[in-house]
PyMOL commands that place a pseudoatom at each C-alpha (Angstrom):
pseudoatom trace, name=CA, resn=MET, resi=1, chain=A, elem=C, hetatm=0, pos=[16.444, -32.164, -26.110]
pseudoatom trace, name=CA, resn=ALA, resi=2, chain=A, elem=C, hetatm=0, pos=[13.668, -33.947, -28.014]
pseudoatom trace, name=CA, resn=VAL, resi=3, chain=A, elem=C, hetatm=0, pos=[13.319, -33.180, -31.702]
pseudoatom trace, name=CA, resn=ASP, resi=4, chain=A, elem=C, hetatm=0, pos=[11.233, -34.770, -34.446]
pseudoatom trace, name=CA, resn=PRO, resi=5, chain=A, elem=C, hetatm=0, pos=[12.583, -35.801, -37.843]
pseudoatom trace, name=CA, resn=VAL, resi=6, chain=A, elem=C, hetatm=0, pos=[10.951, -34.553, -41.021]
pseudoatom trace, name=CA, resn=PHE, resi=7, chain=A, elem=C, hetatm=0, pos=[11.214, -35.599, -44.646]
pseudoatom trace, name=CA, resn=GLY, resi=8, chain=A, elem=C, hetatm=0, pos=[14.055, -33.976, -46.532]
pseudoatom trace, name=CA, resn=LEU, resi=9, chain=A, elem=C, hetatm=0, pos=[17.687, -33.048, -46.130]
pseudoatom trace, name=CA, resn=ASN, resi=10, chain=A, elem=C, hetatm=0, pos=[19.265, -30.124, -44.305]
pseudoatom trace, name=CA, resn=HIS, resi=11, chain=A, elem=C, hetatm=0, pos=[21.943, -27.796, -45.727]
pseudoatom trace, name=CA, resn=TYR, resi=12, chain=A, elem=C, hetatm=0, pos=[24.607, -30.451, -45.074]
pseudoatom trace, name=CA, resn=ASN, resi=13, chain=A, elem=C, hetatm=0, pos=[22.710, -33.240, -46.883]
pseudoatom trace, name=CA, resn=LYS, resi=14, chain=A, elem=C, hetatm=0, pos=[21.916, -34.923, -43.570]
pseudoatom trace, name=CA, resn=PRO, resi=15, chain=A, elem=C, hetatm=0, pos=[18.420, -35.996, -42.486]
pseudoatom trace, name=CA, resn=LYS, resi=16, chain=A, elem=C, hetatm=0, pos=[16.449, -32.910, -41.530]
pseudoatom trace, name=CA, resn=SER, resi=17, chain=A, elem=C, hetatm=0, pos=[14.893, -32.493, -38.088]
pseudoatom trace, name=CA, resn=LEU, resi=18, chain=A, elem=C, hetatm=0, pos=[12.833, -29.777, -36.456]
pseudoatom trace, name=CA, resn=SER, resi=19, chain=A, elem=C, hetatm=0, pos=[14.234, -27.594, -33.688]
pseudoatom trace, name=CA, resn=GLU, resi=20, chain=A, elem=C, hetatm=0, pos=[13.011, -28.300, -30.170]
pseudoatom trace, name=CA, resn=SER, resi=21, chain=A, elem=C, hetatm=0, pos=[10.642, -25.319, -30.254]
pseudoatom trace, name=CA, resn=GLU, resi=22, chain=A, elem=C, hetatm=0, pos=[9.249, -26.350, -33.662]
pseudoatom trace, name=CA, resn=THR, resi=23, chain=A, elem=C, hetatm=0, pos=[8.768, -29.895, -32.342]
pseudoatom trace, name=CA, resn=VAL, resi=24, chain=A, elem=C, hetatm=0, pos=[6.726, -28.582, -29.404]
pseudoatom trace, name=CA, resn=ALA, resi=25, chain=A, elem=C, hetatm=0, pos=[4.609, -26.352, -31.652]
pseudoatom trace, name=CA, resn=TYR, resi=26, chain=A, elem=C, hetatm=0, pos=[3.887, -29.100, -34.181]
pseudoatom trace, name=CA, resn=ASN, resi=27, chain=A, elem=C, hetatm=0, pos=[3.090, -31.622, -31.427]
pseudoatom trace, name=CA, resn=ILE, resi=28, chain=A, elem=C, hetatm=0, pos=[0.520, -29.201, -30.035]
pseudoatom trace, name=CA, resn=LEU, resi=29, chain=A, elem=C, hetatm=0, pos=[-0.846, -28.625, -33.538]
pseudoatom trace, name=CA, resn=THR, resi=30, chain=A, elem=C, hetatm=0, pos=[-1.194, -32.403, -33.896]
pseudoatom trace, name=CA, resn=LEU, resi=31, chain=A, elem=C, hetatm=0, pos=[-3.274, -32.448, -30.714]
pseudoatom trace, name=CA, resn=LEU, resi=32, chain=A, elem=C, hetatm=0, pos=[-5.383, -29.519, -31.902]
pseudoatom trace, name=CA, resn=PHE, resi=33, chain=A, elem=C, hetatm=0, pos=[-6.067, -30.670, -35.468]
pseudoatom trace, name=CA, resn=GLY, resi=34, chain=A, elem=C, hetatm=0, pos=[-6.311, -34.417, -34.799]
pseudoatom trace, name=CA, resn=LYS, resi=35, chain=A, elem=C, hetatm=0, pos=[-9.739, -35.911, -34.348]
pseudoatom trace, name=CA, resn=PRO, resi=36, chain=A, elem=C, hetatm=0, pos=[-10.229, -38.233, -31.375]
pseudoatom trace, name=CA, resn=GLY, resi=37, chain=A, elem=C, hetatm=0, pos=[-9.411, -41.728, -32.584]
pseudoatom trace, name=CA, resn=PHE, resi=38, chain=A, elem=C, hetatm=0, pos=[-6.939, -40.677, -35.301]
pseudoatom trace, name=CA, resn=TYR, resi=39, chain=A, elem=C, hetatm=0, pos=[-4.170, -42.423, -33.353]
pseudoatom trace, name=CA, resn=PRO, resi=40, chain=A, elem=C, hetatm=0, pos=[-5.575, -45.938, -32.768]
pseudoatom trace, name=CA, resn=SER, resi=41, chain=A, elem=C, hetatm=0, pos=[-3.442, -46.917, -29.767]
pseudoatom trace, name=CA, resn=ILE, resi=42, chain=A, elem=C, hetatm=0, pos=[-4.434, -43.718, -27.921]
pseudoatom trace, name=CA, resn=PRO, resi=43, chain=A, elem=C, hetatm=0, pos=[-8.064, -43.154, -28.933]
pseudoatom trace, name=CA, resn=GLN, resi=44, chain=A, elem=C, hetatm=0, pos=[-8.607, -40.072, -26.721]
pseudoatom trace, name=CA, resn=LEU, resi=45, chain=A, elem=C, hetatm=0, pos=[-5.779, -38.177, -28.468]
pseudoatom trace, name=CA, resn=GLY, resi=46, chain=A, elem=C, hetatm=0, pos=[-6.922, -35.193, -30.552]
pseudoatom trace, name=CA, resn=MET, resi=47, chain=A, elem=C, hetatm=0, pos=[-9.274, -32.234, -30.179]
pseudoatom trace, name=CA, resn=ASN, resi=48, chain=A, elem=C, hetatm=0, pos=[-10.634, -31.536, -33.690]
pseudoatom trace, name=CA, resn=ILE, resi=49, chain=A, elem=C, hetatm=0, pos=[-10.225, -27.785, -33.193]
pseudoatom trace, name=CA, resn=SER, resi=50, chain=A, elem=C, hetatm=0, pos=[-12.148, -27.057, -36.398]
pseudoatom trace, name=CA, resn=GLN, resi=51, chain=A, elem=C, hetatm=0, pos=[-15.413, -27.987, -34.677]
pseudoatom trace, name=CA, resn=TYR, resi=52, chain=A, elem=C, hetatm=0, pos=[-14.910, -25.047, -32.296]
pseudoatom trace, name=CA, resn=LEU, resi=53, chain=A, elem=C, hetatm=0, pos=[-14.274, -22.606, -35.143]
pseudoatom trace, name=CA, resn=TYR, resi=54, chain=A, elem=C, hetatm=0, pos=[-17.506, -23.640, -36.853]
pseudoatom trace, name=CA, resn=SER, resi=55, chain=A, elem=C, hetatm=0, pos=[-19.554, -23.206, -33.657]
pseudoatom trace, name=CA, resn=PHE, resi=56, chain=A, elem=C, hetatm=0, pos=[-17.573, -20.160, -32.581]
pseudoatom trace, name=CA, resn=ASP, resi=57, chain=A, elem=C, hetatm=0, pos=[-20.383, -17.760, -31.757]
pseudoatom trace, name=CA, resn=ASP, resi=58, chain=A, elem=C, hetatm=0, pos=[-22.810, -20.313, -30.379]
pseudoatom trace, name=CA, resn=THR, resi=59, chain=A, elem=C, hetatm=0, pos=[-21.302, -22.761, -27.939]
pseudoatom trace, name=CA, resn=PHE, resi=60, chain=A, elem=C, hetatm=0, pos=[-17.576, -22.012, -27.851]
pseudoatom trace, name=CA, resn=ASP, resi=61, chain=A, elem=C, hetatm=0, pos=[-16.276, -22.161, -24.276]
pseudoatom trace, name=CA, resn=THR, resi=62, chain=A, elem=C, hetatm=0, pos=[-12.608, -21.214, -23.820]
pseudoatom trace, name=CA, resn=THR, resi=63, chain=A, elem=C, hetatm=0, pos=[-12.496, -22.811, -20.372]
pseudoatom trace, name=CA, resn=MET, resi=64, chain=A, elem=C, hetatm=0, pos=[-13.524, -26.189, -21.753]
pseudoatom trace, name=CA, resn=VAL, resi=65, chain=A, elem=C, hetatm=0, pos=[-11.021, -26.005, -24.648]
pseudoatom trace, name=CA, resn=LYS, resi=66, chain=A, elem=C, hetatm=0, pos=[-8.276, -25.035, -22.191]
pseudoatom trace, name=CA, resn=ALA, resi=67, chain=A, elem=C, hetatm=0, pos=[-9.109, -27.975, -19.915]
pseudoatom trace, name=CA, resn=ILE, resi=68, chain=A, elem=C, hetatm=0, pos=[-9.092, -30.488, -22.764]
pseudoatom trace, name=CA, resn=LEU, resi=69, chain=A, elem=C, hetatm=0, pos=[-5.795, -29.178, -24.166]
pseudoatom trace, name=CA, resn=ALA, resi=70, chain=A, elem=C, hetatm=0, pos=[-4.186, -29.061, -20.716]
pseudoatom trace, name=CA, resn=ALA, resi=71, chain=A, elem=C, hetatm=0, pos=[-5.100, -32.707, -20.103]
pseudoatom trace, name=CA, resn=GLN, resi=72, chain=A, elem=C, hetatm=0, pos=[-3.696, -33.810, -23.451]
pseudoatom trace, name=CA, resn=CYS, resi=73, chain=A, elem=C, hetatm=0, pos=[-0.526, -31.706, -23.113]
pseudoatom trace, name=CA, resn=SER, resi=74, chain=A, elem=C, hetatm=0, pos=[0.207, -33.120, -19.668]
pseudoatom trace, name=CA, resn=ASP, resi=75, chain=A, elem=C, hetatm=0, pos=[0.222, -36.618, -21.162]
pseudoatom trace, name=CA, resn=PHE, resi=76, chain=A, elem=C, hetatm=0, pos=[1.940, -36.011, -24.485]
pseudoatom trace, name=CA, resn=VAL, resi=77, chain=A, elem=C, hetatm=0, pos=[3.978, -32.771, -24.501]
pseudoatom trace, name=CA, resn=PRO, resi=78, chain=A, elem=C, hetatm=0, pos=[6.383, -32.708, -21.524]
pseudoatom trace, name=CA, resn=GLN, resi=79, chain=A, elem=C, hetatm=0, pos=[7.775, -29.264, -22.399]
pseudoatom trace, name=CA, resn=ILE, resi=80, chain=A, elem=C, hetatm=0, pos=[4.531, -27.637, -21.280]
pseudoatom trace, name=CA, resn=THR, resi=81, chain=A, elem=C, hetatm=0, pos=[5.264, -26.344, -17.795]
pseudoatom trace, name=CA, resn=ASP, resi=82, chain=A, elem=C, hetatm=0, pos=[1.720, -26.507, -16.426]
pseudoatom trace, name=CA, resn=GLY, resi=83, chain=A, elem=C, hetatm=0, pos=[-1.893, -25.992, -17.356]
pseudoatom trace, name=CA, resn=ASP, resi=84, chain=A, elem=C, hetatm=0, pos=[-1.598, -22.264, -16.724]
pseudoatom trace, name=CA, resn=PHE, resi=85, chain=A, elem=C, hetatm=0, pos=[-2.173, -20.970, -20.235]
pseudoatom trace, name=CA, resn=ASP, resi=86, chain=A, elem=C, hetatm=0, pos=[-4.715, -18.818, -21.997]
pseudoatom trace, name=CA, resn=VAL, resi=87, chain=A, elem=C, hetatm=0, pos=[-7.214, -19.599, -24.725]
pseudoatom trace, name=CA, resn=ILE, resi=88, chain=A, elem=C, hetatm=0, pos=[-8.585, -16.459, -26.342]
pseudoatom trace, name=CA, resn=LYS, resi=89, chain=A, elem=C, hetatm=0, pos=[-11.317, -16.183, -28.922]
pseudoatom trace, name=CA, resn=ALA, resi=90, chain=A, elem=C, hetatm=0, pos=[-11.099, -13.292, -31.350]
pseudoatom trace, name=CA, resn=ARG, resi=91, chain=A, elem=C, hetatm=0, pos=[-11.845, -12.315, -34.926]
pseudoatom trace, name=CA, resn=TYR, resi=92, chain=A, elem=C, hetatm=0, pos=[-9.284, -11.855, -37.681]
pseudoatom trace, name=CA, resn=LYS, resi=93, chain=A, elem=C, hetatm=0, pos=[-10.356, -10.533, -41.087]
pseudoatom trace, name=CA, resn=GLU, resi=94, chain=A, elem=C, hetatm=0, pos=[-13.965, -11.174, -40.064]
pseudoatom trace, name=CA, resn=GLN, resi=95, chain=A, elem=C, hetatm=0, pos=[-13.215, -14.867, -39.416]
pseudoatom trace, name=CA, resn=PRO, resi=96, chain=A, elem=C, hetatm=0, pos=[-13.208, -16.620, -36.018]
pseudoatom trace, name=CA, resn=MET, resi=97, chain=A, elem=C, hetatm=0, pos=[-9.761, -17.125, -34.516]
pseudoatom trace, name=CA, resn=ILE, resi=98, chain=A, elem=C, hetatm=0, pos=[-8.562, -19.018, -31.451]
pseudoatom trace, name=CA, resn=VAL, resi=99, chain=A, elem=C, hetatm=0, pos=[-5.289, -17.894, -29.875]
pseudoatom trace, name=CA, resn=PHE, resi=100, chain=A, elem=C, hetatm=0, pos=[-3.389, -20.140, -27.467]
pseudoatom trace, name=CA, resn=LYS, resi=101, chain=A, elem=C, hetatm=0, pos=[-0.762, -18.643, -25.151]
pseudoatom trace, name=CA, resn=ILE, resi=102, chain=A, elem=C, hetatm=0, pos=[1.127, -21.602, -23.696]
pseudoatom trace, name=CA, resn=PRO, resi=103, chain=A, elem=C, hetatm=0, pos=[4.139, -21.414, -21.335]
pseudoatom trace, name=CA, resn=THR, resi=104, chain=A, elem=C, hetatm=0, pos=[6.879, -23.900, -22.233]
pseudoatom trace, name=CA, resn=ILE, resi=105, chain=A, elem=C, hetatm=0, pos=[10.404, -24.830, -21.167]
pseudoatom trace, name=CA, resn=ILE, resi=106, chain=A, elem=C, hetatm=0, pos=[12.772, -25.264, -24.085]
pseudoatom trace, name=CA, resn=SER, resi=107, chain=A, elem=C, hetatm=0, pos=[16.559, -25.555, -23.679]
pseudoatom trace, name=CA, resn=ASN, resi=108, chain=A, elem=C, hetatm=0, pos=[16.279, -24.581, -20.006]
pseudoatom trace, name=CA, resn=ALA, resi=109, chain=A, elem=C, hetatm=0, pos=[14.545, -21.323, -20.862]
pseudoatom trace, name=CA, resn=ARG, resi=110, chain=A, elem=C, hetatm=0, pos=[10.967, -20.345, -20.231]
pseudoatom trace, name=CA, resn=ASN, resi=111, chain=A, elem=C, hetatm=0, pos=[9.180, -19.409, -23.406]
pseudoatom trace, name=CA, resn=GLU, resi=112, chain=A, elem=C, hetatm=0, pos=[5.643, -18.614, -24.342]
pseudoatom trace, name=CA, resn=LEU, resi=113, chain=A, elem=C, hetatm=0, pos=[4.204, -20.291, -27.418]
pseudoatom trace, name=CA, resn=VAL, resi=114, chain=A, elem=C, hetatm=0, pos=[1.580, -18.085, -29.050]
pseudoatom trace, name=CA, resn=LEU, resi=115, chain=A, elem=C, hetatm=0, pos=[-0.384, -20.114, -31.570]
pseudoatom trace, name=CA, resn=GLY, resi=116, chain=A, elem=C, hetatm=0, pos=[-3.319, -18.888, -33.637]
pseudoatom trace, name=CA, resn=VAL, resi=117, chain=A, elem=C, hetatm=0, pos=[-5.838, -20.992, -35.563]
pseudoatom trace, name=CA, resn=THR, resi=118, chain=A, elem=C, hetatm=0, pos=[-8.349, -19.440, -37.955]
pseudoatom trace, name=CA, resn=MET, resi=119, chain=A, elem=C, hetatm=0, pos=[-10.139, -19.997, -41.255]
pseudoatom trace, name=CA, resn=ASP, resi=120, chain=A, elem=C, hetatm=0, pos=[-9.669, -18.214, -44.547]
pseudoatom trace, name=CA, resn=SER, resi=121, chain=A, elem=C, hetatm=0, pos=[-12.597, -16.829, -46.533]
pseudoatom trace, name=CA, resn=TYR, resi=122, chain=A, elem=C, hetatm=0, pos=[-13.094, -20.272, -48.135]
pseudoatom trace, name=CA, resn=GLY, resi=123, chain=A, elem=C, hetatm=0, pos=[-13.311, -22.095, -44.793]
pseudoatom trace, name=CA, resn=ALA, resi=124, chain=A, elem=C, hetatm=0, pos=[-9.854, -23.696, -44.956]
pseudoatom trace, name=CA, resn=LEU, resi=125, chain=A, elem=C, hetatm=0, pos=[-8.021, -23.866, -41.633]
pseudoatom trace, name=CA, resn=GLN, resi=126, chain=A, elem=C, hetatm=0, pos=[-4.876, -21.784, -41.182]
pseudoatom trace, name=CA, resn=PHE, resi=127, chain=A, elem=C, hetatm=0, pos=[-2.421, -21.502, -38.328]
pseudoatom trace, name=CA, resn=ASN, resi=128, chain=A, elem=C, hetatm=0, pos=[0.681, -19.610, -37.297]
pseudoatom trace, name=CA, resn=PHE, resi=129, chain=A, elem=C, hetatm=0, pos=[2.868, -19.644, -34.202]
pseudoatom trace, name=CA, resn=VAL, resi=130, chain=A, elem=C, hetatm=0, pos=[5.676, -17.704, -32.577]
pseudoatom trace, name=CA, resn=PHE, resi=131, chain=A, elem=C, hetatm=0, pos=[7.755, -18.187, -29.437]
pseudoatom trace, name=CA, resn=ASN, resi=132, chain=A, elem=C, hetatm=0, pos=[8.313, -15.284, -27.052]
pseudoatom trace, name=CA, resn=LYS, resi=133, chain=A, elem=C, hetatm=0, pos=[11.415, -15.844, -24.962]
pseudoatom trace, name=CA, resn=GLN, resi=134, chain=A, elem=C, hetatm=0, pos=[10.910, -15.001, -21.328]
pseudoatom trace, name=CA, resn=GLN, resi=135, chain=A, elem=C, hetatm=0, pos=[13.816, -15.975, -19.086]
pseudoatom trace, name=CA, resn=TYR, resi=136, chain=A, elem=C, hetatm=0, pos=[16.326, -18.676, -18.233]
pseudoatom trace, name=CA, resn=ILE, resi=137, chain=A, elem=C, hetatm=0, pos=[15.628, -20.945, -15.292]
for i in range(1, 137): cmd.bond("trace and resi %d" % i, "trace and resi %d" % (i + 1))
show_as sticks, trace
zoom trace
């Protein structure tokens, strides 16, 4: 079980760490929000997802975004079972939104990470995610 530490203390005054599912979600968010080159030793890491929200109606291609994310997940997020996930473009409160439905394996159970990225009325990026449990393997 791979988990990431975070700043702060838990309820027992021990160093706080994310759960395995939170670690997976935040690692994917790092890939989505990071701009290529933000991690110097791996310059291809990052997608800069905001660029797709700003060109949402014009040139946004879900197949291309899916391919780029699948390639990065295969290298950096081992809990992703395969590249068989969906990228959906939608609108939420009249703002562009991208929804990712990504199958994962966490604690020997298949789960589906549903992650949405959108902008508020001021253009600031927002995200939310949830895990849907599917079945044990």
